C-alpha positions as CSV (number, residue, x, y, z in Angstrom):
1,X,90.9,129.4,60.6
2,X,93.1,130.9,63.3
3,X,96.9,130.8,63.0
4,X,99.6,131.2,65.6
5,X,101.1,134.7,65.3
6,X,103.5,135.0,68.1
7,X,104.5,134.1,71.7
8,X,105.0,136.7,74.5
9,X,107.5,136.6,77.3
10,X,106.8,139.1,80.0
11,X,109.0,140.3,82.9
12,X,109.4,143.1,85.4
13,X,111.7,144.9,82.9
14,X,112.4,144.6,79.2
15,X,116.0,143.7,79.9
16,X,114.9,140.8,82.0
17,X,112.5,139.6,79.3
18,X,115.1,139.9,76.6
19,X,117.7,138.1,78.7
20,X,115.3,135.3,79.5
21,X,114.7,134.8,75.7
22,X,118.5,135.0,74.9
23,X,119.4,132.6,77.7
24,X,116.8,130.0,76.6
25,X,117.3,130.2,72.8
26,X,120.9,131.4,72.4
27,X,119.8,134.3,70.2
28,X,119.4,138.0,71.1
29,X,116.1,139.8,70.4
30,X,116.1,142.7,68.0
31,X,115.9,146.5,68.7
32,X,113.3,148.1,71.0
33,X,109.8,149.0,69.8
34,X,107.2,150.9,71.6
35,X,103.4,150.6,72.1
36,X,102.2,154.1,73.1
37,X,98.6,153.0,73.7
38,X,99.6,150.4,76.3
39,X,102.7,152.0,77.7
40,X,104.8,149.0,76.9
41,X,107.9,148.3,74.9
42,X,109.3,145.1,73.3
43,X,112.0,143.3,71.4
44,X,111.3,140.6,68.8
45,X,112.9,137.4,67.5
46,X,111.9,136.1,64.1
47,X,110.9,132.5,64.0
48,X,110.7,132.1,60.2
49,X,108.2,133.3,57.7
50,X,105.0,133.2,59.8
51,X,105.6,133.6,63.5
52,X,107.8,135.3,66.0
53,X,108.7,135.7,69.7
54,X,108.1,138.9,71.7
55,X,109.9,140.0,74.9
56,X,107.6,142.7,76.4
57,X,107.4,144.7,79.6
58,X,106.1,148.0,80.9
59,X,107.9,151.1,79.5
60,X,108.9,153.1,82.5
61,X,109.2,156.3,80.5
62,X,105.7,156.0,79.0
63,X,102.6,157.5,80.6
64,X,100.5,155.0,82.6
65,X,97.4,154.2,80.6
66,X,93.9,154.6,82.1
67,X,93.1,151.0,81.1
68,X,94.6,147.6,82.0
69,X,97.6,146.7,79.8
70,X,97.7,143.6,77.8
71,X,99.3,140.4,79.1
72,X,98.5,141.4,82.7
73,X,101.4,143.9,82.6
74,X,99.4,146.3,84.8
75,X,100.3,143.8,87.5
76,X,104.1,143.7,87.8
77,X,105.3,140.3,86.8
78,X,107.3,138.5,89.5
79,X,109.8,137.0,87.0
80,X,110.5,136.6,83.3
81,X,108.5,133.8,81.7
82,X,106.5,132.7,78.7
83,X,103.0,133.9,79.6
84,X,100.9,134.3,76.4
85,X,100.3,133.1,72.9
86,X,98.7,135.2,70.3
87,X,96.7,134.1,67.3
88,X,95.9,136.0,64.1
89,X,92.4,135.7,62.8
90,X,90.8,136.7,59.4
91,X,87.8,138.4,61.1
92,X,88.3,139.6,64.7
93,X,84.7,140.3,65.4
94,X,83.6,136.9,64.1
95,X,86.3,135.2,66.2
96,X,85.2,137.1,69.3
97,X,81.6,136.1,68.8
98,X,82.6,132.4,69.2
99,X,85.2,133.0,71.9
100,X,84.5,132.6,75.6
101,X,83.5,135.6,77.8
102,X,86.4,137.8,78.7
103,X,88.4,137.2,75.4
104,X,88.6,141.0,75.0
105,X,87.3,144.1,73.4
106,X,88.6,145.1,69.9
107,X,91.1,148.0,69.9
108,X,92.6,149.6,66.8
109,X,96.4,149.9,67.2
110,X,99.4,151.1,65.2
111,X,103.2,151.0,65.4
112,X,105.2,152.4,62.5
113,X,104.0,150.8,59.3
114,X,102.0,148.1,61.2
115,X,98.2,148.4,61.8
116,X,96.1,145.9,63.6
117,X,93.0,145.3,65.7
118,X,93.5,143.3,68.9
119,X,91.1,142.0,71.5
120,X,92.3,143.1,74.9
121,X,90.4,141.9,78.0
122,X,88.9,144.6,80.2
123,X,90.5,143.0,83.3
124,X,93.8,142.3,81.5
125,X,93.3,138.6,82.2
126,X,92.4,136.3,79.3
127,X,90.1,133.3,79.8
128,X,91.4,130.0,81.1
129,X,93.9,131.7,83.4
130,X,95.6,133.4,80.4
131,X,95.9,130.0,78.6
132,X,93.3,131.2,76.0
133,X,95.1,133.0,73.1
134,X,95.0,136.7,72.6
135,X,93.3,137.4,69.2
136,X,94.3,139.9,66.6
137,X,93.8,140.8,63.0
138,X,96.6,142.5,61.0
139,X,95.4,145.3,58.7
140,X,96.7,146.0,55.3
141,X,98.5,142.6,54.9
142,X,101.7,143.6,56.7
143,X,102.8,141.8,59.9
144,X,106.1,141.8,61.9
145,X,107.1,138.4,60.8
146,X,107.3,139.7,57.2
147,X,110.1,142.1,58.2
148,X,112.0,140.3,61.0
149,X,115.4,138.9,60.4
150,X,115.4,135.1,60.6
151,X,117.0,134.0,63.8
152,X,117.3,130.4,62.7
153,X,115.0,129.3,65.5
154,X,111.8,127.4,64.8
155,X,109.0,126.6,67.1
156,X,108.7,122.8,67.3
157,X,106.0,122.5,70.0
158,X,103.9,124.8,72.1
159,X,102.3,123.0,75.1
160,X,99.4,124.8,76.7
161,X,98.5,123.2,80.0
162,X,95.2,123.8,81.8
163,X,93.0,121.8,84.2
164,X,90.1,122.2,81.7
165,X,92.2,121.2,78.6
166,X,89.3,119.5,76.8
167,X,87.0,122.5,77.1
168,X,89.8,124.9,76.0
169,X,90.7,122.7,73.0
170,X,87.1,122.7,71.8
171,X,87.1,126.5,71.7
172,X,90.2,126.8,69.5
173,X,89.7,127.1,65.8
174,X,93.2,125.9,65.1
175,X,94.9,123.3,62.9
176,X,98.6,123.5,63.9
177,X,100.3,120.2,64.8
178,X,102.9,122.2,66.9
179,X,100.3,123.2,69.5
180,X,99.2,120.8,72.1
181,X,96.5,121.4,74.8
182,X,97.2,119.2,77.8
183,X,95.8,118.8,81.3
184,X,97.7,120.3,84.1
185,X,98.3,123.5,86.1
186,X,98.0,126.6,83.9
187,X,101.3,127.0,82.0
188,X,102.9,127.5,78.6
189,X,106.0,125.6,77.6
190,X,107.7,126.0,74.2
191,X,110.3,123.9,72.4
192,X,112.4,125.2,69.6
193,X,115.0,124.0,67.2
194,X,117.8,126.7,67.3
195,X,121.3,127.1,65.7
196,X,122.6,125.7,69.1
197,X,120.3,122.7,69.1
198,X,116.9,122.0,70.7
199,X,116.0,124.5,73.4
200,X,113.1,125.0,75.8
201,X,111.4,128.2,76.9
202,X,109.0,128.5,79.8
């Protein structure tokens, strides 16, 4: 069974992505991390014991990779917004065999003590207009949510909207009452309980 791992907020710059998260949730993301393979950098917010939020953008000081970056970051975002959700799976190859075309090619990645395999689409665009989750499998049992400080924020609801909601829902091997697949224009909308009350992130 798949499980929600994290949510990604992309923006033209990391400062804009982090500011968008801080403004929406009332908490500041943590220190900067780097992804050498993708030429991106990020800041994270712990959402409890099992999931987290990632502010991510192109790292202007990193070499430009010869392949499309994840989360369509090879195309400069027009603004900061919640663009992707990422699920961890026990067997990435098995998950991809049941996923729609374009869900990605497995890539082995590492950052510090973390090791993982992630499916990255060749085009940079995930199926269902980016409403299909990115899939990954953490290696060695360690994942970022194990080490992140608890922000006090908790995801209450993730609404994934798409015109083909029924078809998208049927492809997801998920059992998470927080996640709702609804008909509508492609979009992600998240609701959180935070130390400052209930907040919304789009």
